[in-house]
Biopython code that builds the backbone (N, CA, C, O; Angstrom):
import numpy as np
from Bio.PDB.StructureBuilder import StructureBuilder

atoms = [
    (1, "MET", "N", (0.676, -0.945, -0.135)),
    (1, "MET", "CA", (0.231, 0.348, 0.071)),
    (1, "MET", "C", (1.243, 1.008, 0.352)),
    (1, "MET", "O", (2.284, 0.823, 0.984)),
    (2, "GLY", "N", (0.455, 2.360, -0.606)),
    (2, "GLY", "CA", (1.147, 3.675, -0.549)),
    (2, "GLY", "C", (0.875, 4.404, 0.628)),
    (2, "GLY", "O", (-0.070, 4.168, 1.382)),
    (3, "LYS", "N", (1.694, 5.273, 0.772)),
    (3, "LYS", "CA", (1.881, 6.557, 1.803)),
    (3, "LYS", "C", (0.607, 6.906, 1.667)),
    (3, "LYS", "O", (0.134, 6.800, 0.536)),
    (4, "LYS", "N", (-0.330, 7.444, 2.852)),
    (4, "LYS", "CA", (-1.585, 8.002, 2.692)),
    (4, "LYS", "C", (-0.601, 9.684, 3.076)),
    (4, "LYS", "O", (0.396, 9.915, 3.760)),
    (5, "ILE", "N", (-1.357, 10.409, 2.378)),
    (5, "ILE", "CA", (-1.179, 12.346, 2.732)),
    (5, "ILE", "C", (-2.110, 12.751, 3.158)),
    (5, "ILE", "O", (-2.991, 13.086, 2.367)),
    (6, "TYR", "N", (-2.309, 12.887, 4.468)),
    (6, "TYR", "CA", (-3.772, 13.679, 5.122)),
    (6, "TYR", "C", (-2.828, 15.192, 4.553)),
    (6, "TYR", "O", (-1.624, 15.362, 4.363)),
    (7, "LYS", "N", (-3.883, 16.005, 4.427)),
    (7, "LYS", "CA", (-4.067, 17.243, 4.034)),
    (7, "LYS", "C", (-4.466, 18.025, 5.404)),
    (7, "LYS", "O", (-4.924, 17.025, 5.957)),
    (8, "TYR", "N", (-4.634, 19.010, 6.332)),
    (8, "TYR", "CA", (-5.203, 19.685, 7.152)),
    (8, "TYR", "C", (-5.360, 21.472, 6.947)),
    (8, "TYR", "O", (-4.555, 22.346, 6.622)),
    (9, "ASP", "N", (-6.649, 21.479, 7.275)),
    (9, "ASP", "CA", (-7.723, 22.726, 6.765)),
    (9, "ASP", "C", (-6.332, 23.966, 7.485)),
    (9, "ASP", "O", (-5.944, 24.052, 8.651)),
    (10, "LYS", "N", (-5.968, 24.605, 6.498)),
    (10, "LYS", "CA", (-5.058, 26.028, 6.842)),
    (10, "LYS", "C", (-5.540, 26.947, 7.646)),
    (10, "LYS", "O", (-4.975, 27.530, 8.571)),
    (11, "VAL", "N", (-6.889, 27.074, 7.146)),
    (11, "VAL", "CA", (-7.961, 28.405, 7.288)),
    (11, "VAL", "C", (-8.347, 27.742, 9.090)),
    (11, "VAL", "O", (-8.368, 28.539, 10.028)),
    (12, "LEU", "N", (-8.588, 26.405, 9.281)),
    (12, "LEU", "CA", (-9.050, 26.031, 10.371)),
    (12, "LEU", "C", (-8.103, 26.450, 11.539)),
    (12, "LEU", "O", (-8.393, 27.105, 12.541)),
    (13, "CYS", "N", (-6.850, 25.893, 11.159)),
    (13, "CYS", "CA", (-5.565, 26.116, 12.408)),
    (13, "CYS", "C", (-5.142, 26.903, 11.819)),
    (13, "CYS", "O", (-4.194, 26.321, 11.291)),
    (14, "LYS", "N", (-5.118, 28.341, 11.314)),
    (14, "LYS", "CA", (-4.806, 29.508, 11.363)),
    (14, "LYS", "C", (-6.173, 30.206, 12.901)),
    (14, "LYS", "O", (-6.006, 30.708, 14.013)),
    (15, "HIS", "N", (-7.304, 29.859, 12.126)),
    (15, "HIS", "CA", (-8.438, 30.725, 13.134)),
    (15, "HIS", "C", (-7.781, 29.797, 14.937)),
    (15, "HIS", "O", (-7.362, 30.664, 15.703)),
    (16, "PHE", "N", (-7.703, 28.600, 15.439)),
    (16, "PHE", "CA", (-7.887, 27.833, 16.348)),
    (16, "PHE", "C", (-6.471, 28.360, 16.840)),
    (16, "PHE", "O", (-6.130, 28.259, 18.019)),
    (17, "GLY", "N", (-5.888, 28.773, 16.126)),
    (17, "GLY", "CA", (-4.406, 29.530, 16.619)),
    (17, "GLY", "C", (-4.706, 30.545, 17.498)),
    (17, "GLY", "O", (-4.502, 30.494, 18.711)),
    (18, "LYS", "N", (-5.420, 31.905, 16.607)),
    (18, "LYS", "CA", (-6.121, 33.126, 17.067)),
    (18, "LYS", "C", (-6.708, 32.992, 18.370)),
    (18, "LYS", "O", (-6.547, 33.644, 19.402)),
    (19, "ARG", "N", (-7.564, 31.808, 18.037)),
    (19, "ARG", "CA", (-8.555, 31.430, 19.354)),
    (19, "ARG", "C", (-7.476, 31.471, 20.893)),
    (19, "ARG", "O", (-7.582, 32.109, 21.940)),
    (20, "ILE", "N", (-6.628, 30.634, 20.482)),
    (20, "ILE", "CA", (-5.806, 29.882, 21.763)),
    (20, "ILE", "C", (-5.124, 31.237, 22.068)),
    (20, "ILE", "O", (-4.842, 31.479, 23.241)),
    (21, "TYR", "N", (-4.810, 32.231, 21.003)),
    (21, "TYR", "CA", (-3.799, 33.307, 21.683)),
    (21, "TYR", "C", (-4.815, 34.427, 22.666)),
    (21, "TYR", "O", (-4.737, 34.948, 23.779)),
    (22, "ALA", "N", (-5.958, 34.422, 21.293)),
    (22, "ALA", "CA", (-6.893, 35.475, 22.582)),
    (22, "ALA", "C", (-7.603, 35.043, 24.030)),
    (22, "ALA", "O", (-8.015, 35.806, 24.903)),
    (23, "LEU", "N", (-7.621, 33.545, 24.014)),
    (23, "LEU", "CA", (-8.041, 32.867, 25.321)),
    (23, "LEU", "C", (-6.392, 33.464, 26.641)),
    (23, "LEU", "O", (-6.387, 33.976, 27.760)),
    (24, "ARG", "N", (-5.346, 33.050, 25.744)),
    (24, "ARG", "CA", (-4.325, 32.709, 26.700)),
    (24, "ARG", "C", (-3.864, 34.204, 27.586)),
    (24, "ARG", "O", (-3.618, 34.400, 28.776)),
    (25, "THR", "N", (-3.888, 35.282, 26.149)),
    (25, "THR", "CA", (-4.186, 36.275, 26.703)),
    (25, "THR", "C", (-4.949, 37.366, 27.717)),
    (25, "THR", "O", (-4.555, 38.357, 28.332)),
    (26, "ASN", "N", (-6.085, 36.769, 27.601)),
    (26, "ASN", "CA", (-7.266, 37.395, 28.579)),
    (26, "ASN", "C", (-7.126, 36.430, 29.861)),
    (26, "ASN", "O", (-7.753, 36.605, 30.906)),
    (27, "CYS", "N", (-6.205, 35.379, 29.626)),
    (27, "CYS", "CA", (-5.881, 35.006, 31.082)),
    (27, "CYS", "C", (-4.557, 35.294, 31.396)),
    (27, "CYS", "O", (-4.039, 34.609, 32.278)),
    (28, "ASN", "N", (-3.796, 36.305, 30.773)),
    (28, "ASN", "CA", (-2.879, 36.863, 31.596)),
    (28, "ASN", "C", (-1.503, 35.750, 31.098)),
    (28, "ASN", "O", (-0.517, 36.484, 31.027)),
    (29, "PHE", "N", (-1.136, 34.455, 30.779)),
    (29, "PHE", "CA", (-0.260, 33.645, 30.718)),
    (29, "PHE", "C", (0.244, 33.815, 29.719)),
    (29, "PHE", "O", (-0.388, 34.115, 28.707)),
    (30, "THR", "N", (1.741, 33.635, 29.768)),
    (30, "THR", "CA", (2.934, 33.607, 28.688)),
    (30, "THR", "C", (2.429, 32.557, 27.942)),
    (30, "THR", "O", (1.340, 32.069, 28.247)),
    (31, "GLN", "N", (3.353, 31.962, 26.596)),
    (31, "GLN", "CA", (3.254, 30.892, 26.146)),
    (31, "GLN", "C", (3.621, 29.482, 26.724)),
    (31, "GLN", "O", (2.976, 28.433, 26.728)),
    (32, "GLU", "N", (5.385, 29.921, 27.416)),
    (32, "GLU", "CA", (5.542, 29.291, 28.449)),
    (32, "GLU", "C", (4.387, 28.339, 29.562)),
    (32, "GLU", "O", (4.109, 27.240, 30.042)),
    (33, "GLU", "N", (4.132, 29.404, 29.497)),
    (33, "GLU", "CA", (2.945, 28.808, 31.250)),
    (33, "GLU", "C", (2.002, 28.283, 30.730)),
    (33, "GLU", "O", (1.690, 27.340, 31.456)),
    (34, "LEU", "N", (1.113, 28.358, 29.574)),
    (34, "LEU", "CA", (0.553, 27.733, 28.960)),
    (34, "LEU", "C", (0.781, 26.218, 28.794)),
    (34, "LEU", "O", (-0.010, 25.340, 29.138)),
    (35, "ALA", "N", (2.443, 25.981, 27.992)),
    (35, "ALA", "CA", (2.516, 24.805, 27.236)),
    (35, "ALA", "C", (2.846, 24.240, 28.873)),
    (35, "ALA", "O", (2.131, 23.312, 29.249)),
    (36, "PHE", "N", (3.671, 24.650, 29.638)),
    (36, "PHE", "CA", (3.581, 23.686, 30.702)),
    (36, "PHE", "C", (2.600, 22.926, 31.416)),
    (36, "PHE", "O", (2.714, 21.738, 31.715)),
    (37, "ARG", "N", (1.191, 24.011, 31.789)),
    (37, "ARG", "CA", (0.341, 23.697, 32.009)),
    (37, "ARG", "C", (-0.975, 22.894, 31.073)),
    (37, "ARG", "O", (-2.005, 22.542, 31.647)),
    (38, "ALA", "N", (-0.783, 22.695, 29.716)),
    (38, "ALA", "CA", (-1.104, 21.248, 28.950)),
    (38, "ALA", "C", (-0.496, 20.503, 28.487)),
    (38, "ALA", "O", (-0.774, 19.748, 27.555)),
    (39, "ASN", "N", (0.555, 20.621, 29.154)),
    (39, "ASN", "CA", (2.207, 19.833, 29.090)),
    (39, "ASN", "C", (2.270, 19.379, 27.375)),
    (39, "ASN", "O", (1.953, 18.451, 26.631)),
    (40, "ILE", "N", (2.827, 20.552, 27.352)),
    (40, "ILE", "CA", (3.295, 20.253, 25.943)),
    (40, "ILE", "C", (4.430, 21.149, 25.507)),
    (40, "ILE", "O", (4.429, 21.915, 26.471)),
    (41, "SER", "N", (5.643, 21.694, 24.523)),
    (41, "SER", "CA", (6.353, 21.941, 24.684)),
    (41, "SER", "C", (6.134, 23.399, 24.000)),
    (41, "SER", "O", (5.391, 23.339, 23.020)),
    (42, "PRO", "N", (6.593, 24.617, 24.291)),
    (42, "PRO", "CA", (6.492, 25.838, 24.417)),
    (42, "PRO", "C", (7.146, 26.052, 22.629)),
    (42, "PRO", "O", (7.014, 27.208, 22.227)),
    (43, "ILE", "N", (7.670, 25.258, 21.811)),
    (43, "ILE", "CA", (7.715, 25.606, 20.624)),
    (43, "ILE", "C", (6.571, 24.829, 19.890)),
    (43, "ILE", "O", (6.201, 25.174, 18.768)),
    (44, "TYR", "N", (5.912, 23.553, 20.695)),
    (44, "TYR", "CA", (4.657, 23.533, 19.995)),
    (44, "TYR", "C", (3.770, 24.247, 20.564)),
    (44, "TYR", "O", (2.872, 23.886, 19.804)),
    (45, "MET", "N", (3.096, 25.170, 21.467)),
    (45, "MET", "CA", (2.433, 25.870, 21.563)),
    (45, "MET", "C", (2.457, 26.792, 20.659)),
    (45, "MET", "O", (1.499, 27.223, 20.017)),
    (46, "SER", "N", (4.026, 27.235, 20.576)),
    (46, "SER", "CA", (4.086, 28.633, 19.455)),
    (46, "SER", "C", (4.090, 28.677, 17.834)),
    (46, "SER", "O", (4.290, 29.610, 17.056)),
    (47, "ALA", "N", (3.722, 26.987, 17.576)),
    (47, "ALA", "CA", (3.778, 26.588, 16.258)),
    (47, "ALA", "C", (1.916, 26.192, 16.378)),
    (47, "ALA", "O", (1.408, 26.563, 15.320)),
    (48, "ILE", "N", (1.082, 25.715, 17.116)),
    (48, "ILE", "CA", (-0.176, 26.070, 16.891)),
    (48, "ILE", "C", (-0.879, 27.365, 17.583)),
    (48, "ILE", "O", (-2.105, 27.376, 17.695)),
    (49, "GLU", "N", (-0.250, 28.235, 17.952)),
    (49, "GLU", "CA", (-0.900, 29.989, 17.856)),
    (49, "GLU", "C", (-0.901, 30.264, 16.397)),
    (49, "GLU", "O", (-1.957, 30.390, 15.776)),
    (50, "ARG", "N", (0.701, 30.391, 15.637)),
    (50, "ARG", "CA", (0.265, 30.230, 14.756)),
    (50, "ARG", "C", (-0.086, 30.116, 13.566)),
    (50, "ARG", "O", (-0.017, 30.904, 12.623)),
    (51, "GLY", "N", (-0.520, 28.954, 13.665)),
    (51, "GLY", "CA", (-1.299, 28.480, 12.586)),
    (51, "GLY", "C", (-0.565, 27.426, 11.647)),
    (51, "GLY", "O", (-1.132, 27.108, 10.602)),
    (52, "ILE", "N", (0.465, 26.959, 11.913)),
    (52, "ILE", "CA", (1.039, 26.233, 11.173)),
    (52, "ILE", "C", (1.068, 24.981, 11.711)),
    (52, "ILE", "O", (1.558, 24.256, 10.845)),
    (53, "THR", "N", (0.853, 24.464, 12.494)),
    (53, "THR", "CA", (0.579, 23.048, 12.453)),
    (53, "THR", "C", (-0.428, 22.667, 12.994)),
    (53, "THR", "O", (-0.921, 23.538, 13.710)),
    (54, "ASP", "N", (-1.325, 21.109, 12.959)),
    (54, "ASP", "CA", (-2.266, 20.917, 13.013)),
    (54, "ASP", "C", (-2.105, 20.239, 14.578)),
    (54, "ASP", "O", (-1.013, 20.331, 15.139)),
    (55, "THR", "N", (-3.275, 19.538, 15.267)),
    (55, "THR", "CA", (-2.779, 19.139, 16.477)),
    (55, "THR", "C", (-4.268, 17.939, 16.768)),
    (55, "THR", "O", (-5.277, 17.798, 16.078)),
    (56, "THR", "N", (-3.873, 17.262, 18.004)),
    (56, "THR", "CA", (-4.929, 16.428, 18.016)),
    (56, "THR", "C", (-6.049, 17.207, 19.024)),
    (56, "THR", "O", (-6.179, 18.383, 19.364)),
    (57, "ILE", "N", (-6.865, 15.837, 19.362)),
    (57, "ILE", "CA", (-8.294, 15.984, 20.385)),
    (57, "ILE", "C", (-7.412, 16.158, 21.529)),
    (57, "ILE", "O", (-7.350, 17.156, 22.247)),
    (58, "SER", "N", (-6.911, 15.361, 21.602)),
    (58, "SER", "CA", (-6.217, 15.209, 22.953)),
    (58, "SER", "C", (-5.407, 16.442, 23.214)),
    (58, "SER", "O", (-5.607, 17.159, 24.195)),
    (59, "THR", "N", (-4.652, 16.627, 22.471)),
    (59, "THR", "CA", (-4.059, 18.365, 22.807)),
    (59, "THR", "C", (-4.936, 19.041, 22.606)),
    (59, "THR", "O", (-4.335, 20.092, 22.828)),
    (60, "ALA", "N", (-5.809, 19.319, 22.384)),
    (60, "ALA", "CA", (-6.863, 20.398, 22.430)),
    (60, "ALA", "C", (-7.653, 20.299, 23.617)),
    (60, "ALA", "O", (-8.239, 21.344, 23.899)),
    (61, "LYS", "N", (-7.857, 19.213, 24.488)),
    (61, "LYS", "CA", (-8.825, 19.245, 25.344)),
    (61, "LYS", "C", (-7.895, 19.346, 26.523)),
    (61, "LYS", "O", (-8.482, 19.539, 27.588)),
    (62, "ARG", "N", (-6.197, 19.236, 26.605)),
    (62, "ARG", "CA", (-5.514, 19.789, 27.397)),
    (62, "ARG", "C", (-5.086, 21.327, 27.621)),
    (62, "ARG", "O", (-4.794, 21.973, 28.628)),
    (63, "ILE", "N", (-5.183, 21.664, 26.108)),
    (63, "ILE", "CA", (-5.673, 23.482, 26.249)),
    (63, "ILE", "C", (-6.230, 24.228, 27.172)),
    (63, "ILE", "O", (-5.982, 25.103, 28.001)),
    (64, "ALA", "N", (-7.541, 23.212, 26.495)),
    (64, "ALA", "CA", (-8.801, 24.009, 26.967)),
    (64, "ALA", "C", (-8.862, 23.715, 28.694)),
    (64, "ALA", "O", (-9.296, 24.539, 29.499)),
    (65, "LYS", "N", (-8.382, 22.501, 29.012)),
    (65, "LYS", "CA", (-8.371, 22.356, 30.672)),
    (65, "LYS", "C", (-7.721, 23.599, 31.055)),
    (65, "LYS", "O", (-8.220, 24.165, 32.027)),
    (66, "ALA", "N", (-6.497, 24.264, 30.381)),
    (66, "ALA", "CA", (-5.252, 24.505, 30.855)),
    (66, "ALA", "C", (-5.506, 26.174, 30.933)),
    (66, "ALA", "O", (-4.828, 26.999, 31.546)),
    (67, "LEU", "N", (-6.658, 26.385, 30.144)),
    (67, "LEU", "CA", (-7.286, 27.552, 29.947)),
    (67, "LEU", "C", (-8.574, 27.864, 30.966)),
    (67, "LEU", "O", (-8.945, 28.998, 31.268)),
    (68, "ASN", "N", (-9.156, 26.659, 31.416)),
    (68, "ASN", "CA", (-10.262, 26.885, 32.063)),
    (68, "ASN", "C", (-11.685, 27.072, 31.301)),
    (68, "ASN", "O", (-12.701, 27.734, 31.513)),
    (69, "VAL", "N", (-11.313, 26.288, 30.450)),
    (69, "VAL", "CA", (-12.820, 26.780, 29.228)),
    (69, "VAL", "C", (-12.865, 25.058, 28.715)),
    (69, "VAL", "O", (-11.980, 24.223, 28.900)),
    (70, "ASN", "N", (-14.518, 24.819, 27.856)),
    (70, "ASN", "CA", (-14.904, 23.696, 27.526)),
    (70, "ASN", "C", (-14.220, 23.634, 25.966)),
    (70, "ASN", "O", (-14.434, 24.676, 25.344)),
    (71, "ILE", "N", (-13.692, 22.943, 25.458)),
    (71, "ILE", "CA", (-12.898, 22.361, 24.324)),
    (71, "ILE", "C", (-13.777, 23.292, 23.326)),
    (71, "ILE", "O", (-13.143, 24.190, 22.772)),
    (72, "ALA", "N", (-14.837, 23.213, 23.099)),
    (72, "ALA", "CA", (-15.978, 24.052, 22.106)),
    (72, "ALA", "C", (-15.269, 25.162, 21.834)),
    (72, "ALA", "O", (-14.945, 25.503, 20.696)),
    (73, "GLN", "N", (-14.940, 25.907, 23.106)),
    (73, "GLN", "CA", (-15.217, 27.344, 22.763)),
    (73, "GLN", "C", (-13.995, 27.440, 22.400)),
    (73, "GLN", "O", (-13.772, 28.591, 22.023)),
    (74, "LEU", "N", (-12.845, 26.590, 22.317)),
    (74, "LEU", "CA", (-11.517, 26.852, 21.432)),
    (74, "LEU", "C", (-11.621, 27.743, 19.823)),
    (74, "LEU", "O", (-11.049, 28.680, 19.265)),
    (75, "PHE", "N", (-12.949, 26.578, 19.489)),
    (75, "PHE", "CA", (-13.467, 26.815, 18.023)),
    (75, "PHE", "C", (-14.395, 28.046, 17.669)),
    (75, "PHE", "O", (-14.504, 28.547, 16.550)),
    (76, "GLU", "N", (-14.865, 28.334, 18.502)),
    (76, "GLU", "CA", (-16.203, 29.797, 18.919)),
    (76, "GLU", "C", (-15.246, 30.665, 17.766)),
    (76, "GLU", "O", (-14.085, 30.481, 17.400)),
    (77, "ASN", "N", (-16.162, 31.580, 17.410)),
    (77, "ASN", "CA", (-15.350, 32.856, 16.469)),
    (77, "ASN", "C", (-15.790, 34.248, 17.878)),
    (77, "ASN", "O", (-16.487, 34.430, 18.876)),
    (78, "ASP", "N", (-14.945, 34.795, 17.135)),
    (78, "ASP", "CA", (-14.441, 35.691, 18.228)),
    (78, "ASP", "C", (-15.455, 36.770, 18.214)),
    (78, "ASP", "O", (-15.365, 37.712, 19.001)),
]
sb = StructureBuilder()
sb.init_structure("model")
sb.init_model(0)
sb.init_chain("A")
sb.init_seg("    ")
for serial, (resi, resn, name, xyz) in enumerate(atoms, 1):
    if name == "N":
        sb.init_residue(resn, " ", resi, " ")
    sb.init_atom(name, np.array(xyz, "f"), 0.0, 1.0, " ", f" {name:<3s}", serial, name[0])
structure = sb.get_structure()
């Protein structure tokens, strides 16, 4: 079998990153602090916020918990 190539929705990733940034700054967290609370690397947190990487549901759940919001709030419009 050939290798499957999965494409991710760049618009969704950008929106998700902007939403994480807005929620993080609203909580007065640095990227490093949010990354620590979500148990992910600061470099990965930066990539998520910049919308240059796709992430997993479990990572989104950890970010939501660290921000003390429901996971659905990570996808809401501003």
